[in-house]
All heavy atoms as atom14 arrays in JSON, in Angstrom:
{
  "sequence": "MTEEQKKDYLYFLFIITVIMLAVLYFTVPERSMIIENQMQWWKEFKETFLGFLS",
  "atom14_mask": [
    [1, 1, 1, 1, 1, 1, 1, 1, 0, 0, 0, 0, 0, 0],
    [1, 1, 1, 1, 1, 1, 1, 0, 0, 0, 0, 0, 0, 0],
    [1, 1, 1, 1, 1, 1, 1, 1, 1, 0, 0, 0, 0, 0],
    [1, 1, 1, 1, 1, 1, 1, 1, 1, 0, 0, 0, 0, 0],
    [1, 1, 1, 1, 1, 1, 1, 1, 1, 0, 0, 0, 0, 0],
    [1, 1, 1, 1, 1, 1, 1, 1, 1, 0, 0, 0, 0, 0],
    [1, 1, 1, 1, 1, 1, 1, 1, 1, 0, 0, 0, 0, 0],
    [1, 1, 1, 1, 1, 1, 1, 1, 0, 0, 0, 0, 0, 0],
    [1, 1, 1, 1, 1, 1, 1, 1, 1, 1, 1, 1, 0, 0],
    [1, 1, 1, 1, 1, 1, 1, 1, 0, 0, 0, 0, 0, 0],
    [1, 1, 1, 1, 1, 1, 1, 1, 1, 1, 1, 1, 0, 0],
    [1, 1, 1, 1, 1, 1, 1, 1, 1, 1, 1, 0, 0, 0],
    [1, 1, 1, 1, 1, 1, 1, 1, 0, 0, 0, 0, 0, 0],
    [1, 1, 1, 1, 1, 1, 1, 1, 1, 1, 1, 0, 0, 0],
    [1, 1, 1, 1, 1, 1, 1, 1, 0, 0, 0, 0, 0, 0],
    [1, 1, 1, 1, 1, 1, 1, 1, 0, 0, 0, 0, 0, 0],
    [1, 1, 1, 1, 1, 1, 1, 0, 0, 0, 0, 0, 0, 0],
    [1, 1, 1, 1, 1, 1, 1, 0, 0, 0, 0, 0, 0, 0],
    [1, 1, 1, 1, 1, 1, 1, 1, 0, 0, 0, 0, 0, 0],
    [1, 1, 1, 1, 1, 1, 1, 1, 0, 0, 0, 0, 0, 0],
    [1, 1, 1, 1, 1, 1, 1, 1, 0, 0, 0, 0, 0, 0],
    [1, 1, 1, 1, 1, 0, 0, 0, 0, 0, 0, 0, 0, 0],
    [1, 1, 1, 1, 1, 1, 1, 0, 0, 0, 0, 0, 0, 0],
    [1, 1, 1, 1, 1, 1, 1, 1, 0, 0, 0, 0, 0, 0],
    [1, 1, 1, 1, 1, 1, 1, 1, 1, 1, 1, 1, 0, 0],
    [1, 1, 1, 1, 1, 1, 1, 1, 1, 1, 1, 0, 0, 0],
    [1, 1, 1, 1, 1, 1, 1, 0, 0, 0, 0, 0, 0, 0],
    [1, 1, 1, 1, 1, 1, 1, 0, 0, 0, 0, 0, 0, 0],
    [1, 1, 1, 1, 1, 1, 1, 0, 0, 0, 0, 0, 0, 0],
    [1, 1, 1, 1, 1, 1, 1, 1, 1, 0, 0, 0, 0, 0],
    [1, 1, 1, 1, 1, 1, 1, 1, 1, 1, 1, 0, 0, 0],
    [1, 1, 1, 1, 1, 1, 0, 0, 0, 0, 0, 0, 0, 0],
    [1, 1, 1, 1, 1, 1, 1, 1, 0, 0, 0, 0, 0, 0],
    [1, 1, 1, 1, 1, 1, 1, 1, 0, 0, 0, 0, 0, 0],
    [1, 1, 1, 1, 1, 1, 1, 1, 0, 0, 0, 0, 0, 0],
    [1, 1, 1, 1, 1, 1, 1, 1, 1, 0, 0, 0, 0, 0],
    [1, 1, 1, 1, 1, 1, 1, 1, 0, 0, 0, 0, 0, 0],
    [1, 1, 1, 1, 1, 1, 1, 1, 1, 0, 0, 0, 0, 0],
    [1, 1, 1, 1, 1, 1, 1, 1, 0, 0, 0, 0, 0, 0],
    [1, 1, 1, 1, 1, 1, 1, 1, 1, 0, 0, 0, 0, 0],
    [1, 1, 1, 1, 1, 1, 1, 1, 1, 1, 1, 1, 1, 1],
    [1, 1, 1, 1, 1, 1, 1, 1, 1, 1, 1, 1, 1, 1],
    [1, 1, 1, 1, 1, 1, 1, 1, 1, 0, 0, 0, 0, 0],
    [1, 1, 1, 1, 1, 1, 1, 1, 1, 0, 0, 0, 0, 0],
    [1, 1, 1, 1, 1, 1, 1, 1, 1, 1, 1, 0, 0, 0],
    [1, 1, 1, 1, 1, 1, 1, 1, 1, 0, 0, 0, 0, 0],
    [1, 1, 1, 1, 1, 1, 1, 1, 1, 0, 0, 0, 0, 0],
    [1, 1, 1, 1, 1, 1, 1, 0, 0, 0, 0, 0, 0, 0],
    [1, 1, 1, 1, 1, 1, 1, 1, 1, 1, 1, 0, 0, 0],
    [1, 1, 1, 1, 1, 1, 1, 1, 0, 0, 0, 0, 0, 0],
    [1, 1, 1, 1, 0, 0, 0, 0, 0, 0, 0, 0, 0, 0],
    [1, 1, 1, 1, 1, 1, 1, 1, 1, 1, 1, 0, 0, 0],
    [1, 1, 1, 1, 1, 1, 1, 1, 0, 0, 0, 0, 0, 0],
    [1, 1, 1, 1, 1, 1, 0, 0, 0, 0, 0, 0, 0, 0]
  ],
  "atom14_positions": [
    [[176.04, 103.45, 135.47], [175.37, 102.46, 134.66], [175.76, 102.82, 133.14], [175.59, 103.89, 132.65], [173.85, 102.55, 134.86], [173.09, 101.56, 134.07], [171.28, 101.7, 134.34], [171.14, 101.32, 136.01], [0.0, 0.0, 0.0], [0.0, 0.0, 0.0], [0.0, 0.0, 0.0], [0.0, 0.0, 0.0], [0.0, 0.0, 0.0], [0.0, 0.0, 0.0]],
    [[176.18, 101.78, 132.55], [176.56, 102.0, 131.13], [175.33, 101.95, 130.21], [174.33, 101.51, 130.62], [177.58, 100.94, 130.7], [176.92, 99.62, 130.69], [178.8, 100.82, 131.64], [0.0, 0.0, 0.0], [0.0, 0.0, 0.0], [0.0, 0.0, 0.0], [0.0, 0.0, 0.0], [0.0, 0.0, 0.0], [0.0, 0.0, 0.0], [0.0, 0.0, 0.0]],
    [[175.58, 102.32, 128.95], [174.53, 102.27, 127.99], [174.02, 100.83, 127.76], [172.87, 100.58, 127.51], [175.02, 102.88, 126.72], [173.92, 103.2, 125.67], [172.94, 104.27, 126.14], [173.4, 105.16, 126.94], [171.81, 104.23, 125.72], [0.0, 0.0, 0.0], [0.0, 0.0, 0.0], [0.0, 0.0, 0.0], [0.0, 0.0, 0.0], [0.0, 0.0, 0.0]],
    [[175.02, 99.89, 127.75], [174.69, 98.49, 127.51], [173.84, 97.97, 128.63], [172.87, 97.19, 128.43], [175.94, 97.66, 127.39], [175.73, 96.27, 126.85], [175.22, 96.26, 125.46], [175.6, 97.11, 124.59], [174.54, 95.29, 125.12], [0.0, 0.0, 0.0], [0.0, 0.0, 0.0], [0.0, 0.0, 0.0], [0.0, 0.0, 0.0], [0.0, 0.0, 0.0]],
    [[174.07, 98.38, 129.85], [173.22, 97.89, 131.01], [171.81, 98.41, 130.88], [170.89, 97.77, 131.19], [173.87, 98.33, 132.33], [175.11, 97.6, 132.7], [175.83, 98.06, 133.9], [175.74, 99.35, 134.2], [176.33, 97.2, 134.73], [0.0, 0.0, 0.0], [0.0, 0.0, 0.0], [0.0, 0.0, 0.0], [0.0, 0.0, 0.0], [0.0, 0.0, 0.0]],
    [[171.71, 99.68, 130.46], [170.33, 100.31, 130.27], [169.6, 99.54, 129.24], [168.44, 99.24, 129.44], [170.5, 101.71, 129.81], [170.98, 102.74, 130.9], [171.08, 104.15, 130.4], [171.73, 105.02, 131.41], [171.84, 106.34, 130.91], [0.0, 0.0, 0.0], [0.0, 0.0, 0.0], [0.0, 0.0, 0.0], [0.0, 0.0, 0.0], [0.0, 0.0, 0.0]],
    [[170.24, 99.14, 128.16], [169.54, 98.33, 127.12], [169.12, 96.98, 127.64], [168.05, 96.53, 127.4], [170.45, 98.14, 125.97], [170.67, 99.35, 125.09], [171.58, 99.1, 123.95], [171.88, 100.39, 123.21], [172.82, 100.1, 122.08], [0.0, 0.0, 0.0], [0.0, 0.0, 0.0], [0.0, 0.0, 0.0], [0.0, 0.0, 0.0], [0.0, 0.0, 0.0]],
    [[169.96, 96.36, 128.51], [169.61, 95.1, 129.01], [168.41, 95.22, 129.99], [167.52, 94.33, 129.95], [170.84, 94.51, 129.81], [171.98, 94.05, 128.92], [171.7, 93.9, 127.67], [173.04, 93.93, 129.44], [0.0, 0.0, 0.0], [0.0, 0.0, 0.0], [0.0, 0.0, 0.0], [0.0, 0.0, 0.0], [0.0, 0.0, 0.0], [0.0, 0.0, 0.0]],
    [[168.38, 96.23, 130.78], [167.26, 96.45, 131.72], [165.94, 96.67, 130.95], [164.9, 96.1, 131.3], [167.53, 97.56, 132.69], [168.53, 97.2, 133.77], [169.55, 98.13, 134.06], [168.4, 96.07, 134.48], [170.46, 97.83, 135.07], [169.31, 95.78, 135.51], [170.38, 96.7, 135.79], [171.28, 96.38, 136.76], [0.0, 0.0, 0.0], [0.0, 0.0, 0.0]],
    [[166.0, 97.47, 129.89], [164.79, 97.75, 129.12], [164.35, 96.5, 128.37], [163.2, 96.25, 128.3], [165.11, 98.86, 128.14], [165.17, 100.28, 128.72], [165.64, 101.27, 127.59], [163.88, 100.65, 129.4], [0.0, 0.0, 0.0], [0.0, 0.0, 0.0], [0.0, 0.0, 0.0], [0.0, 0.0, 0.0], [0.0, 0.0, 0.0], [0.0, 0.0, 0.0]],
    [[165.31, 95.77, 127.9], [164.92, 94.47, 127.19], [164.27, 93.5, 128.12], [163.26, 92.91, 127.8], [166.14, 93.87, 126.54], [165.86, 92.61, 125.77], [165.13, 92.67, 124.56], [166.3, 91.36, 126.21], [164.87, 91.51, 123.82], [165.97, 90.25, 125.56], [165.25, 90.3, 124.36], [164.99, 89.14, 123.69], [0.0, 0.0, 0.0], [0.0, 0.0, 0.0]],
    [[164.85, 93.41, 129.35], [164.26, 92.52, 130.36], [162.82, 93.02, 130.72], [161.89, 92.22, 130.85], [165.17, 92.54, 131.66], [164.65, 91.67, 132.74], [164.69, 90.33, 132.64], [164.09, 92.27, 133.89], [164.2, 89.48, 133.7], [163.62, 91.47, 134.92], [163.64, 90.1, 134.82], [0.0, 0.0, 0.0], [0.0, 0.0, 0.0], [0.0, 0.0, 0.0]],
    [[162.67, 94.31, 130.94], [161.38, 94.88, 131.25], [160.33, 94.57, 130.15], [159.19, 94.26, 130.36], [161.5, 96.35, 131.51], [160.19, 97.11, 131.95], [159.66, 96.56, 133.25], [160.44, 98.61, 132.0], [0.0, 0.0, 0.0], [0.0, 0.0, 0.0], [0.0, 0.0, 0.0], [0.0, 0.0, 0.0], [0.0, 0.0, 0.0], [0.0, 0.0, 0.0]],
    [[160.82, 94.73, 128.86], [159.94, 94.44, 127.72], [159.48, 93.01, 127.73], [158.29, 92.74, 127.53], [160.69, 94.8, 126.41], [159.95, 94.41, 125.23], [158.86, 95.17, 124.74], [160.37, 93.36, 124.45], [158.18, 94.73, 123.64], [159.7, 92.96, 123.36], [158.61, 93.65, 122.92], [0.0, 0.0, 0.0], [0.0, 0.0, 0.0], [0.0, 0.0, 0.0]],
    [[160.43, 92.07, 127.92], [160.12, 90.62, 127.91], [159.14, 90.31, 129.0], [158.15, 89.58, 128.82], [161.38, 89.72, 128.05], [162.27, 89.99, 126.77], [161.07, 88.31, 128.2], [161.62, 89.55, 125.47], [0.0, 0.0, 0.0], [0.0, 0.0, 0.0], [0.0, 0.0, 0.0], [0.0, 0.0, 0.0], [0.0, 0.0, 0.0], [0.0, 0.0, 0.0]],
    [[159.32, 90.85, 130.25], [158.48, 90.56, 131.41], [157.08, 91.1, 131.04], [156.0, 90.48, 131.37], [159.06, 91.14, 132.63], [160.33, 90.42, 133.06], [158.03, 91.12, 133.8], [160.17, 89.0, 133.37], [0.0, 0.0, 0.0], [0.0, 0.0, 0.0], [0.0, 0.0, 0.0], [0.0, 0.0, 0.0], [0.0, 0.0, 0.0], [0.0, 0.0, 0.0]],
    [[156.98, 92.27, 130.43], [155.7, 92.89, 130.19], [154.97, 92.03, 129.15], [153.75, 91.88, 129.33], [155.92, 94.36, 129.59], [156.64, 95.05, 130.53], [154.61, 94.98, 129.28], [0.0, 0.0, 0.0], [0.0, 0.0, 0.0], [0.0, 0.0, 0.0], [0.0, 0.0, 0.0], [0.0, 0.0, 0.0], [0.0, 0.0, 0.0], [0.0, 0.0, 0.0]],
    [[155.61, 91.58, 128.12], [154.99, 90.72, 127.09], [154.51, 89.41, 127.69], [153.4, 89.01, 127.35], [155.96, 90.44, 125.93], [155.47, 89.42, 125.02], [156.24, 91.78, 125.15], [0.0, 0.0, 0.0], [0.0, 0.0, 0.0], [0.0, 0.0, 0.0], [0.0, 0.0, 0.0], [0.0, 0.0, 0.0], [0.0, 0.0, 0.0], [0.0, 0.0, 0.0]],
    [[155.28, 88.86, 128.6], [154.89, 87.54, 129.19], [153.69, 87.84, 130.06], [152.69, 87.03, 130.06], [156.03, 86.97, 130.0], [157.13, 86.46, 129.05], [155.54, 85.87, 130.95], [158.4, 86.04, 129.64], [0.0, 0.0, 0.0], [0.0, 0.0, 0.0], [0.0, 0.0, 0.0], [0.0, 0.0, 0.0], [0.0, 0.0, 0.0], [0.0, 0.0, 0.0]],
    [[153.65, 88.92, 130.83], [152.48, 89.23, 131.7], [151.26, 89.47, 130.87], [150.21, 88.94, 131.19], [152.83, 90.47, 132.58], [153.84, 90.17, 133.71], [154.37, 91.59, 134.66], [152.97, 92.59, 134.76], [0.0, 0.0, 0.0], [0.0, 0.0, 0.0], [0.0, 0.0, 0.0], [0.0, 0.0, 0.0], [0.0, 0.0, 0.0], [0.0, 0.0, 0.0]],
    [[151.39, 90.21, 129.79], [150.21, 90.48, 128.93], [149.7, 89.18, 128.25], [148.47, 88.92, 128.15], [150.54, 91.43, 127.91], [150.67, 92.88, 128.44], [151.15, 93.83, 127.3], [149.43, 93.42, 129.03], [0.0, 0.0, 0.0], [0.0, 0.0, 0.0], [0.0, 0.0, 0.0], [0.0, 0.0, 0.0], [0.0, 0.0, 0.0], [0.0, 0.0, 0.0]],
    [[150.61, 88.28, 127.89], [150.15, 87.02, 127.3], [149.53, 86.17, 128.36], [148.43, 85.55, 128.05], [151.47, 86.26, 126.73], [0.0, 0.0, 0.0], [0.0, 0.0, 0.0], [0.0, 0.0, 0.0], [0.0, 0.0, 0.0], [0.0, 0.0, 0.0], [0.0, 0.0, 0.0], [0.0, 0.0, 0.0], [0.0, 0.0, 0.0], [0.0, 0.0, 0.0]],
    [[150.02, 86.09, 129.53], [149.33, 85.33, 130.56], [147.89, 85.88, 130.87], [146.96, 85.17, 130.96], [150.17, 85.3, 131.9], [149.38, 84.73, 133.08], [151.39, 84.49, 131.7], [0.0, 0.0, 0.0], [0.0, 0.0, 0.0], [0.0, 0.0, 0.0], [0.0, 0.0, 0.0], [0.0, 0.0, 0.0], [0.0, 0.0, 0.0], [0.0, 0.0, 0.0]],
    [[147.84, 87.19, 130.97], [146.5, 87.87, 131.17], [145.6, 87.54, 130.03], [144.46, 87.16, 130.24], [146.74, 89.34, 131.31], [145.5, 90.12, 131.46], [144.84, 89.85, 132.84], [145.76, 91.62, 131.44], [0.0, 0.0, 0.0], [0.0, 0.0, 0.0], [0.0, 0.0, 0.0], [0.0, 0.0, 0.0], [0.0, 0.0, 0.0], [0.0, 0.0, 0.0]],
    [[146.04, 87.61, 128.81], [145.27, 87.44, 127.61], [144.66, 85.96, 127.55], [143.51, 85.72, 127.31], [146.01, 87.74, 126.38], [145.33, 87.33, 125.08], [144.33, 88.15, 124.63], [145.57, 86.18, 124.36], [143.61, 87.81, 123.48], [144.92, 85.82, 123.26], [143.86, 86.63, 122.74], [143.19, 86.28, 121.65], [0.0, 0.0, 0.0], [0.0, 0.0, 0.0]],
    [[145.58, 85.0, 127.85], [145.15, 83.51, 127.73], [144.35, 83.06, 128.95], [143.82, 82.04, 128.93], [146.32, 82.7, 127.37], [146.87, 82.9, 126.0], [148.1, 83.45, 125.79], [146.12, 82.46, 124.97], [148.55, 83.59, 124.48], [146.55, 82.62, 123.68], [147.75, 83.17, 123.4], [0.0, 0.0, 0.0], [0.0, 0.0, 0.0], [0.0, 0.0, 0.0]],
    [[144.37, 83.85, 130.07], [143.56, 83.39, 131.18], [142.22, 84.07, 131.29], [141.39, 83.67, 132.09], [144.37, 83.68, 132.49], [144.57, 85.13, 132.62], [145.59, 82.9, 132.56], [0.0, 0.0, 0.0], [0.0, 0.0, 0.0], [0.0, 0.0, 0.0], [0.0, 0.0, 0.0], [0.0, 0.0, 0.0], [0.0, 0.0, 0.0], [0.0, 0.0, 0.0]],
    [[141.95, 85.06, 130.48], [140.65, 85.73, 130.46], [139.67, 85.07, 129.46], [140.03, 84.8, 128.32], [140.77, 87.26, 129.98], [139.5, 87.91, 129.91], [141.75, 87.95, 131.01], [0.0, 0.0, 0.0], [0.0, 0.0, 0.0], [0.0, 0.0, 0.0], [0.0, 0.0, 0.0], [0.0, 0.0, 0.0], [0.0, 0.0, 0.0], [0.0, 0.0, 0.0]],
    [[138.53, 84.57, 129.97], [137.65, 83.84, 129.08], [136.98, 84.7, 128.1], [136.49, 84.26, 127.06], [136.58, 83.33, 130.05], [136.69, 84.1, 131.3], [138.02, 84.69, 131.34], [0.0, 0.0, 0.0], [0.0, 0.0, 0.0], [0.0, 0.0, 0.0], [0.0, 0.0, 0.0], [0.0, 0.0, 0.0], [0.0, 0.0, 0.0], [0.0, 0.0, 0.0]],
    [[136.96, 86.05, 128.22], [136.32, 86.95, 127.24], [137.36, 87.46, 126.22], [137.38, 88.64, 125.89], [135.67, 88.14, 128.01], [134.58, 87.72, 128.9], [135.08, 87.4, 130.35], [136.3, 87.63, 130.54], [134.33, 86.88, 131.14], [0.0, 0.0, 0.0], [0.0, 0.0, 0.0], [0.0, 0.0, 0.0], [0.0, 0.0, 0.0], [0.0, 0.0, 0.0]],
    [[138.19, 86.59, 125.69], [139.23, 87.03, 124.76], [138.63, 87.74, 123.55], [139.22, 88.7, 123.08], [140.04, 85.86, 124.32], [141.17, 85.53, 125.2], [142.0, 84.44, 124.69], [141.6, 83.23, 125.45], [141.75, 82.01, 125.05], [142.15, 81.73, 123.82], [141.41, 81.01, 125.78], [0.0, 0.0, 0.0], [0.0, 0.0, 0.0], [0.0, 0.0, 0.0]],
    [[137.56, 87.2, 123.02], [137.07, 87.84, 121.82], [136.56, 89.26, 122.08], [136.76, 90.19, 121.27], [135.92, 87.01, 121.22], [134.76, 86.91, 122.2], [0.0, 0.0, 0.0], [0.0, 0.0, 0.0], [0.0, 0.0, 0.0], [0.0, 0.0, 0.0], [0.0, 0.0, 0.0], [0.0, 0.0, 0.0], [0.0, 0.0, 0.0], [0.0, 0.0, 0.0]],
    [[135.98, 89.5, 123.23], [135.58, 90.87, 123.63], [136.72, 91.82, 123.82], [136.73, 92.94, 123.34], [134.74, 90.89, 124.89], [133.36, 90.29, 124.77], [132.37, 90.11, 126.21], [132.96, 91.37, 127.31], [0.0, 0.0, 0.0], [0.0, 0.0, 0.0], [0.0, 0.0, 0.0], [0.0, 0.0, 0.0], [0.0, 0.0, 0.0], [0.0, 0.0, 0.0]],
    [[137.82, 91.31, 124.24], [139.05, 92.08, 124.44], [139.62, 92.49, 123.0], [139.92, 93.7, 122.82], [140.14, 91.4, 125.25], [139.68, 91.19, 126.72], [141.52, 92.07, 125.12], [140.62, 90.34, 127.55], [0.0, 0.0, 0.0], [0.0, 0.0, 0.0], [0.0, 0.0, 0.0], [0.0, 0.0, 0.0], [0.0, 0.0, 0.0], [0.0, 0.0, 0.0]],
    [[139.6, 91.56, 122.15], [140.09, 91.84, 120.81], [139.2, 92.87, 120.1], [139.69, 93.79, 119.47], [140.23, 90.55, 119.97], [141.31, 89.69, 120.49], [140.46, 90.86, 118.45], [141.4, 88.26, 119.89], [0.0, 0.0, 0.0], [0.0, 0.0, 0.0], [0.0, 0.0, 0.0], [0.0, 0.0, 0.0], [0.0, 0.0, 0.0], [0.0, 0.0, 0.0]],
    [[137.93, 92.74, 120.23], [136.95, 93.7, 119.6], [137.11, 95.05, 120.25], [137.17, 96.09, 119.55], [135.5, 93.2, 119.82], [135.11, 92.01, 119.09], [133.76, 91.52, 119.36], [133.02, 92.25, 120.04], [133.45, 90.34, 119.14], [0.0, 0.0, 0.0], [0.0, 0.0, 0.0], [0.0, 0.0, 0.0], [0.0, 0.0, 0.0], [0.0, 0.0, 0.0]],
    [[137.33, 95.17, 121.49], [137.52, 96.39, 122.22], [138.89, 97.08, 121.75], [138.91, 98.31, 121.48], [137.51, 96.3, 123.65], [136.09, 96.06, 124.26], [135.16, 96.3, 123.54], [136.08, 95.51, 125.39], [0.0, 0.0, 0.0], [0.0, 0.0, 0.0], [0.0, 0.0, 0.0], [0.0, 0.0, 0.0], [0.0, 0.0, 0.0], [0.0, 0.0, 0.0]],
    [[139.9, 96.26, 121.61], [141.13, 96.81, 121.14], [141.04, 97.26, 119.67], [141.63, 98.33, 119.36], [142.25, 95.65, 121.24], [142.8, 95.47, 122.62], [143.46, 96.75, 123.11], [144.35, 97.24, 122.42], [143.08, 97.14, 124.25], [0.0, 0.0, 0.0], [0.0, 0.0, 0.0], [0.0, 0.0, 0.0], [0.0, 0.0, 0.0], [0.0, 0.0, 0.0]],
    [[140.39, 96.56, 118.82], [140.27, 96.96, 117.49], [139.47, 98.32, 117.36], [139.82, 99.17, 116.66], [139.55, 95.91, 116.6], [140.35, 94.65, 116.53], [142.03, 94.86, 115.78], [141.56, 95.26, 114.12], [0.0, 0.0, 0.0], [0.0, 0.0, 0.0], [0.0, 0.0, 0.0], [0.0, 0.0, 0.0], [0.0, 0.0, 0.0], [0.0, 0.0, 0.0]],
    [[138.44, 98.41, 118.2], [137.66, 99.64, 118.25], [138.5, 100.79, 118.69], [138.46, 101.87, 118.21], [136.41, 99.44, 119.1], [135.51, 100.63, 119.18], [134.83, 101.0, 117.87], [134.64, 100.12, 117.09], [134.57, 102.2, 117.7], [0.0, 0.0, 0.0], [0.0, 0.0, 0.0], [0.0, 0.0, 0.0], [0.0, 0.0, 0.0], [0.0, 0.0, 0.0]],
    [[139.3, 100.49, 119.84], [140.13, 101.6, 120.31], [141.13, 102.06, 119.35], [141.36, 103.3, 119.19], [140.8, 101.08, 121.64], [141.6, 102.16, 122.33], [141.12, 102.94, 123.35], [142.97, 102.56, 122.12], [142.05, 103.79, 123.73], [143.26, 103.57, 122.99], [143.99, 102.06, 121.23], [144.45, 104.21, 123.09], [145.18, 102.68, 121.33], [145.45, 103.73, 122.21]],
    [[141.84, 101.12, 118.64], [142.79, 101.6, 117.67], [142.16, 102.28, 116.46], [142.79, 103.18, 115.94], [143.6, 100.31, 117.13], [144.65, 99.88, 118.1], [144.68, 98.78, 118.93], [145.81, 100.56, 118.5], [145.71, 98.75, 119.71], [146.57, 99.85, 119.48], [146.39, 101.77, 118.05], [147.76, 100.19, 120.0], [147.62, 102.18, 118.61], [148.25, 101.44, 119.56]],
    [[141.01, 101.88, 116.09], [140.27, 102.59, 114.98], [140.01, 104.06, 115.41], [140.24, 104.96, 114.61], [139.02, 101.86, 114.65], [138.17, 102.49, 113.53], [136.95, 101.72, 113.31], [136.04, 102.43, 112.25], [134.78, 101.84, 112.12], [0.0, 0.0, 0.0], [0.0, 0.0, 0.0], [0.0, 0.0, 0.0], [0.0, 0.0, 0.0], [0.0, 0.0, 0.0]],
    [[139.48, 104.19, 116.59], [139.2, 105.59, 117.13], [140.48, 106.31, 117.26], [140.5, 107.58, 117.02], [138.41, 105.47, 118.44], [137.07, 104.91, 118.29], [136.35, 104.8, 119.6], [136.98, 105.12, 120.65], [135.22, 104.27, 119.62], [0.0, 0.0, 0.0], [0.0, 0.0, 0.0], [0.0, 0.0, 0.0], [0.0, 0.0, 0.0], [0.0, 0.0, 0.0]],
    [[141.58, 105.76, 117.76], [142.83, 106.4, 117.9], [143.33, 106.79, 116.52], [143.81, 108.03, 116.41], [143.83, 105.46, 118.58], [145.18, 106.05, 118.69], [145.46, 106.96, 119.65], [146.22, 105.71, 117.79], [146.72, 107.52, 119.77], [147.49, 106.23, 117.92], [147.76, 107.18, 118.9], [0.0, 0.0, 0.0], [0.0, 0.0, 0.0], [0.0, 0.0, 0.0]],
    [[143.27, 105.99, 115.55], [143.67, 106.32, 114.21], [142.91, 107.54, 113.63], [143.47, 108.46, 113.15], [143.56, 105.09, 113.24], [144.07, 105.36, 111.85], [143.94, 104.21, 110.91], [142.57, 104.32, 110.32], [142.27, 103.35, 109.29], [0.0, 0.0, 0.0], [0.0, 0.0, 0.0], [0.0, 0.0, 0.0], [0.0, 0.0, 0.0], [0.0, 0.0, 0.0]],
    [[141.57, 107.5, 113.83], [140.73, 108.6, 113.31], [141.07, 109.9, 114.01], [141.13, 110.92, 113.4], [139.29, 108.25, 113.55], [138.84, 107.13, 112.59], [137.35, 106.65, 112.96], [136.81, 107.14, 113.96], [136.95, 105.77, 112.26], [0.0, 0.0, 0.0], [0.0, 0.0, 0.0], [0.0, 0.0, 0.0], [0.0, 0.0, 0.0], [0.0, 0.0, 0.0]],
    [[141.31, 109.87, 115.31], [141.69, 111.01, 116.11], [143.0, 111.5, 115.67], [143.28, 112.76, 115.46], [141.75, 110.68, 117.62], [140.37, 110.18, 117.98], [142.0, 111.94, 118.43], [0.0, 0.0, 0.0], [0.0, 0.0, 0.0], [0.0, 0.0, 0.0], [0.0, 0.0, 0.0], [0.0, 0.0, 0.0], [0.0, 0.0, 0.0], [0.0, 0.0, 0.0]],
    [[143.95, 110.6, 115.51], [145.31, 111.01, 115.11], [145.33, 111.66, 113.78], [145.93, 112.71, 113.52], [146.2, 109.79, 115.16], [147.69, 110.17, 114.9], [148.43, 110.83, 115.74], [148.27, 109.81, 113.64], [149.74, 111.15, 115.54], [149.55, 110.17, 113.41], [150.31, 110.82, 114.34], [0.0, 0.0, 0.0], [0.0, 0.0, 0.0], [0.0, 0.0, 0.0]],
    [[144.61, 111.08, 112.79], [144.52, 111.63, 111.46], [143.77, 112.93, 111.41], [144.18, 113.8, 110.64], [143.86, 110.63, 110.53], [144.74, 109.36, 110.17], [143.93, 108.4, 109.29], [146.12, 109.68, 109.6], [0.0, 0.0, 0.0], [0.0, 0.0, 0.0], [0.0, 0.0, 0.0], [0.0, 0.0, 0.0], [0.0, 0.0, 0.0], [0.0, 0.0, 0.0]],
    [[142.75, 113.09, 112.29], [142.07, 114.35, 112.44], [142.99, 115.38, 112.92], [142.88, 116.62, 112.58], [0.0, 0.0, 0.0], [0.0, 0.0, 0.0], [0.0, 0.0, 0.0], [0.0, 0.0, 0.0], [0.0, 0.0, 0.0], [0.0, 0.0, 0.0], [0.0, 0.0, 0.0], [0.0, 0.0, 0.0], [0.0, 0.0, 0.0], [0.0, 0.0, 0.0]],
    [[143.8, 115.03, 113.85], [144.75, 116.02, 114.46], [145.79, 116.46, 113.43], [146.2, 117.64, 113.48], [145.51, 115.37, 115.7], [146.56, 116.2, 116.26], [146.18, 117.31, 117.07], [147.88, 115.91, 116.09], [147.14, 118.05, 117.65], [148.8, 116.69, 116.63], [148.48, 117.73, 117.46], [0.0, 0.0, 0.0], [0.0, 0.0, 0.0], [0.0, 0.0, 0.0]],
    [[146.2, 115.55, 112.49], [147.17, 115.94, 111.52], [146.52, 116.79, 110.46], [147.33, 117.53, 109.73], [147.73, 114.72, 110.93], [148.72, 113.83, 111.82], [149.2, 112.6, 111.1], [149.84, 114.71, 112.37], [0.0, 0.0, 0.0], [0.0, 0.0, 0.0], [0.0, 0.0, 0.0], [0.0, 0.0, 0.0], [0.0, 0.0, 0.0], [0.0, 0.0, 0.0]],
    [[145.31, 116.72, 110.29], [144.69, 117.46, 109.14], [144.5, 118.92, 109.44], [144.37, 119.34, 110.53], [143.26, 116.85, 108.84], [143.4, 115.57, 108.37], [0.0, 0.0, 0.0], [0.0, 0.0, 0.0], [0.0, 0.0, 0.0], [0.0, 0.0, 0.0], [0.0, 0.0, 0.0], [0.0, 0.0, 0.0], [0.0, 0.0, 0.0], [0.0, 0.0, 0.0]]
  ]
}
């Protein structure tokens, strides 16, 4: 398998993942709750990461 083929497979996997997540996001009626949970998770992750670096 060449390096170019590996890139093609990874790109294909990335596109499929994005499409699957988009379908999941737009079919869930509780979209606002998902966004709030994601924002909370990223905030806690940032605080933990910055605490780890300090």
